[in-house]
Structures are given as C-alpha cells and as structure tokens.
C-alpha positions in Angstrom: 0.0 0.0 0.0 2.8 2.5 0.8 4.2 3.9 -2.4 7.8 5.1 -2.7 7.8 8.9 -2.8 10.3 10.9 -4.8 10.3 14.6 -5.7 8.0 15.3 -2.7 5.8 18.4 -3.0 3.5 19.8 -0.4 1.8 22.1 -3.0 2.6 23.7 -6.3 0.5 21.6 -8.7 -0.8 22.7 -12.1 -4.3 24.0 -11.7 -4.2 24.0 -7.9 -6.4 26.3 -5.8 -5.1 27.1 -2.3 -6.0 29.7 0.3 -4.5 29.8 3.9 -6.1 32.4 6.1 -3.5 34.2 8.2 -3.5 33.4 11.9 -3.7 37.1 12.8 -6.9 37.4 10.7 -8.5 34.5 12.4 -7.4 35.7 15.8 -8.9 39.2 15.0 -12.1 37.7 13.8 -12.5 35.7 17.0 -11.7 38.8 19.1 -14.3 40.9 17.3 -17.0 38.3 17.5 -17.0 37.5 13.8 -16.2 33.9 14.8 -18.5 32.9 17.6 -17.6 30.7 20.6 -17.9 27.0 19.7 -18.3 27.9 16.0 -16.5 25.8 13.3 -14.3 27.9 11.1 -12.1 27.4 8.1 -8.3 27.9 8.4 -7.1 26.5 5.0 -8.9 25.4 1.8 -7.6 23.9 -1.4 -8.0 21.8 -4.5 -5.1 19.7 -5.9 -5.8 18.2 -9.3 -3.7 15.1 -10.3 -1.3 16.0 -7.5 1.7 13.9 -8.5 4.3 13.6 -5.6 2.0 15.4 -3.2 3.3 14.6 0.3 2.8 16.1 3.6 4.3 15.0 6.9 3.1 16.3 10.3 5.2 14.8 13.1 3.2 16.6 15.7 -0.2 16.0 14.1 -2.6 18.7 13.2 -4.7 21.1 15.4 -7.4 21.2 12.7 -9.8 18.6 11.4 -9.0 17.9 7.7 -11.8 17.0 5.2 -10.4 15.2 2.2 -12.7 14.4 -0.8 -11.0 12.4 -3.6 -12.7 12.7 -7.0 -10.0 11.0 -9.1 -6.9 8.8 -8.6 -6.0 7.7 -5.1 -3.7 8.5 -2.2 -2.9 7.4 1.4 -2.7 8.7 4.9 -1.1 7.3 8.0 -2.3 8.3 11.4 -0.7 7.0 14.6 0.8 4.0 12.7 -2.3 3.0 10.8 -2.4 3.5 7.0 -5.6 4.0 5.0 -6.2 4.3 1.2 -8.4 7.1 -0.1 -10.0 6.1 -3.4 -12.1 8.0 -6.0 -15.6 8.8 -4.6 -14.4 8.6 -1.0 -14.0 11.2 1.7 -12.6 11.2 5.1 -12.6 13.7 8.0 -9.3 13.2 9.8 -9.8 14.5 13.3 -7.4 16.9 15.0 -4.6 15.0 16.6 -1.2 15.3 18.3 -0.2 11.9 16.8 2.1 11.7 13.7 0.1 12.3 10.5 1.3 11.8 6.9 -0.6 11.9 3.7 0.5 11.5 0.1 -0.6 10.9 -3.4 -0.2 7.6 -5.3 2.7 8.0 -7.8 1.0 6.0 -10.6 -2.5 7.3 -10.2 -2.2 10.6 -8.3 -5.3 11.8 -6.5 -7.3 14.9 -7.3 -8.7 16.1 -3.9 -10.8 18.9 -2.5 -9.8 19.6 1.1 -10.6 21.9 3.9 -8.9 22.5 7.3 -11.4 23.5 9.9 -11.4 23.9 13.7 -13.2 25.3 16.7 -12.7 25.8 20.4 -15.3 23.0 20.8 -13.8 20.7 18.1 -13.5 17.6 20.4 -17.2 17.9 21.3 -18.1 18.2 17.6 -16.0 15.1 16.8 -17.7 13.1 19.5 -21.2 14.2 18.4 -20.6 13.2 14.8 -18.4 10.2 15.6 -15.3 11.5 13.8 -12.6 9.2 15.0 -9.3 8.1 13.5 -10.3 4.5 13.1 -13.4 5.3 11.0 -11.3 5.6 7.8 -12.5 6.7 4.4 -16.2 6.5 3.5 -17.7 6.0 0.0 -20.0 8.7 -1.3 -21.7 9.2 -4.7 -20.4 12.1 -6.7 -21.0 15.0 -4.3 -22.0 17.8 -6.8 -23.7 19.8 -4.1 -20.6 19.6 -1.9 -18.4 20.8 -4.7 -20.6 23.8 -5.4 -20.5 24.8 -1.8 -16.7 24.3 -1.7 -16.5 26.6 -4.8 -18.7 29.2 -3.1 -16.4 29.1 0.0 -13.3 29.5 -2.1 -14.8 32.3 -4.1 -15.7 34.1 -0.8 -12.2 33.9 0.5 -10.6 34.8 -2.8 -12.3 38.2 -2.6 -10.5 38.9 0.7 -10.9 38.4 4.4 -13.7 40.9 5.2 -16.1 40.0 8.0 -18.8 39.3 5.5 -16.6 36.9 3.5 -15.3 35.1 6.6 -18.8 34.7 8.1 -20.3 33.6 4.8 -17.6 31.0 4.4 -17.9 29.6 7.9 -21.7 29.3 7.6 -21.2 27.4 4.3 -18.8 25.1 6.1 -21.6 23.5 8.1 -23.6 22.8 4.9 -20.5 21.4 3.2 -19.9 19.0 6.1 -23.5 17.9 6.1 -23.3 16.9 2.4 -20.7 14.3 3.4 -21.7 13.3 6.9 -25.4 12.7 6.0 -24.9 11.6 2.4 -25.9 8.0 3.0 -29.1 9.0 4.8 -30.0 11.5 2.1 -29.4 9.0 -0.7 -31.4 6.4 1.1 -34.3 8.8 1.6 -34.2 10.1 -2.0 -34.1 6.5 -3.4 -37.3 5.5 -1.5 -40.4 5.2 -3.7 -42.5 6.7 -1.0 -40.1 9.6 -0.5 -40.2 10.2 -4.2 -44.0 10.4 -4.1 -43.9 13.0 -1.3 -41.4 15.1 -3.3 -43.6 14.9 -6.4 -46.6 15.9 -4.4 -44.8 19.0 -3.0 -43.7 19.9 -6.5 -47.4 19.6 -7.6 -48.4 21.9 -4.7 -45.9 24.5 -5.6 -47.1 24.5 -9.2 -50.8 24.9 -8.2 -50.8 27.5 -5.4 -53.6 29.3 -7.2 -55.9 26.4 -6.8 -58.1 24.9 -4.0 -57.1 21.3 -3.6 -58.6 18.8 -1.2 -56.8 16.0 0.7 -58.8 13.6 -1.5 -57.3 15.1 -4.6 -53.7 14.6 -3.3 -54.5 11.0 -2.4 -56.1 10.3 -5.7 -53.1 11.8 -7.5 -50.9 9.1 -5.9 -53.5 6.3 -6.0 -53.5 6.0 -2.2 -56.3 6.0 0.3 -56.7 9.3 2.2 -55.7 7.8 5.5 -52.6 6.0 4.1 -51.4 9.1 2.1 -52.0 11.4 5.1 -50.0 9.2 7.4 -47.2 8.9 4.9 -47.0 12.6 4.3 -47.0 13.4 8.0 -44.3 10.9 8.7 -42.1 12.5 6.0 -42.8 16.2 6.6 -44.2 16.5 10.1 -47.4 18.1 8.7 -50.6 17.1 7.1 -50.8 17.6 3.3 -53.3 20.4 3.7 -51.3 22.2 6.4 -48.2 21.9 4.2 -50.1 23.3 1.2 -51.3 26.3 3.3 -47.7 26.9 4.5 -46.5 27.1 0.9 -49.4 29.5 0.1 -48.4 31.7 3.0 -44.8 31.7 2.0 -45.9 32.8 -1.5 -48.2 35.5 0.1 -45.2 36.9 2.0 -43.2 37.1 -1.2 -46.1 38.9 -3.0 -46.7 41.3 -0.2 -43.1 42.3 -0.3 -42.6 42.5 -4.0 -46.0 43.5 -5.3 -48.2 46.6 -4.8 -51.3 44.5 -5.4 -54.2 44.8 -2.9 -54.6 42.0 -0.4 -57.8 41.0 -2.1 -55.8 40.4 -5.4 -53.1 38.5 -3.6 -55.7 36.3 -2.0 -57.2 35.5 -5.4 -53.8 34.6 -6.8 -53.5 32.0 -4.1 -56.9 30.5 -4.6 -58.8 32.3 -1.9 -62.1 33.9 -3.1 -62.8 35.4 0.4 -60.1 38.0 1.2 -61.2 38.1 4.9 -60.7 34.3 5.2 -57.3 34.7 3.6 -56.4 37.5 6.1 -57.5 35.4 9.1 -55.4 32.4 7.8 -52.4 34.6 7.2 -52.6 36.0 10.7 -52.9 32.5 12.1 -49.7 31.3 10.4 -47.7 34.5 10.4 -48.9 36.1 13.7 -49.7 39.4 11.9 -52.1 40.7 9.3 -51.1 40.9 5.6 -51.1 44.8 5.8 -48.9 44.9 8.9 -46.5 42.4 7.4 -46.2 44.4 4.2 -45.4 47.6 6.1 -42.9 45.9 8.4 -40.8 44.2 5.8 -40.7 47.2 3.6 -39.7 49.4 6.5 -36.8 47.0 7.2 -35.8 47.1 3.6 -35.7 50.9 3.5 -33.7 50.9 6.8 -31.1 48.6 5.1 -30.9 50.9 2.1 -30.3 53.9 4.4 -27.5 51.9 6.2 
C-alpha cells in the first residue's frame, strides 16, 4: 500500500487552488466576535488536481480537522501508525490529533482532492457528536456535486478577501459542506425510497398549483392511495398534514407577493386560490402572527432601513 515517494511536493500543482487564512486574521475575527464561541471555522482550503508527488508529513499531528474528498486517482494517509487508502468517490474527515500524521498521493494514479482544514474551540465535542474518529477511515460517497458547489462558493468568498462578511459567509457554508458528506448516505437512502419520491412529487405539484383549491382527497387520488394512508405517509415524512403543508406554501408565497408587489390584499388572496379575502387574512394572521397589511409595512420598513444603512 505504501508507495515510494520521490520529488516530494507539499503544494505547487498545475491548476491547484489554495488559500490559507493568516492566523492574525483568524485571531482578530475571534476577538471581534465575527467567529462565535464554539463555531466551526475554516483555516485552509484547497483543490489539488492530479497532485503527483503530493506529500505532507506532520510529526506533531494537526490542530485542525481535515476534510479530504477524492474525486480521481488515489492516495494514502497514516495516522498513529495505521495506514488508509483514499480512493475515488471517497471522503474522510481526519480528526485533529497530536499523533504523527502523513498523507500522500499515489505515484502511478495521483489523487485529485478537494480539502478543507477547519477547527473550533469545541472541536472535540463536535467530533464526539458526529463520531469523527481516527479508526473510522474513508467513506464511500456518490459524486457530491452539491458539496463541490458549496466548496467553490467558500473558495470564491475567501478569494475576494478576508472581510467580516466573506469570513462569516464561508464559515456558515462550512456547516452545509460537512452535512453533504456526513449525511450523504441518509440523504441517498431517503431520495431513493419510492415513498419519499411520491412526497417530493406531491410537494412539487403543490408549488405549481398554489392558485388552486385542492382537497386532501385530490392529493390521495393523485398518488393512488387512500386518504388515510397518504395522510399518514405525508405526515411521517414532513411532520405536517398535506393540507397544512399546502397552506404553509401558500403563506410563503403570500409573504413574497406582499413584499414585491403593490397588489391589494384581495388580489393576492385571489392569486392564491382564496375567493374570500377576509378568510385569507385570518389564515395569514394564524400562520404569520400578523395581518397581511402589517406584514407588508414591516418588511418594507426593514428594507428601507437597510438601504439607508
């Protein structure tokens, strides 16, 4: 498994992307409250394509967690005397450690890897909660297109500089990035379930028919289920009844229209399938804890205040 390494290179590969945030910048962000206590934050981020002779030796370990995602080729890492192989469509989060850590690319089929160093003052608690341990080793994952898009957004944020906005945006994205890996198996199992697919299709149908009045019987018939079975399935998946979910979607759309349109409440009610504007207003207040008119005034006032700022 261990490949002889010559011409060792830590970085400097054709097409590589690499950003290391200066320690003084991170320390300043923590001091100013731009990185909150116990929050995960990025310290280094990179992409090494076909990284021939990539080799990094850390005799004292690493204070950060390191997320590696291999999309092509293969490589290896050794932690505390145990060696693992990282193949295409595998990822690993190597936990922060004071044990010797070495990682390197295969010389015949060099890896292409996305990677992120991240840390926190509560990193050990995070690792315990998500069972990030040295012995877990690499995990298989289907092509993580969503994760790559998030990684690209994080890199683009930092490439524009280390402003508070860029740092905070990047660190919030980090949570989403990790979730696309840690929960990938669960998400794929859920998405492959025929029953989950039916619920997704029903929600899409709801979104495309917000101007209509649709009964629970119509949703059940659409999926060729009894009303009781469909209602139970929908509630187990979403936590709401089908009609309640449909109303939530309508109220979300109402909020958007009240903010962006100058139409009267009566007209907005009609656009959402409510012939009685008073019933619509009562329903809106039930779900949003305010009347449509008050909601419109409040969100537009906030928008104007932001513009003044």
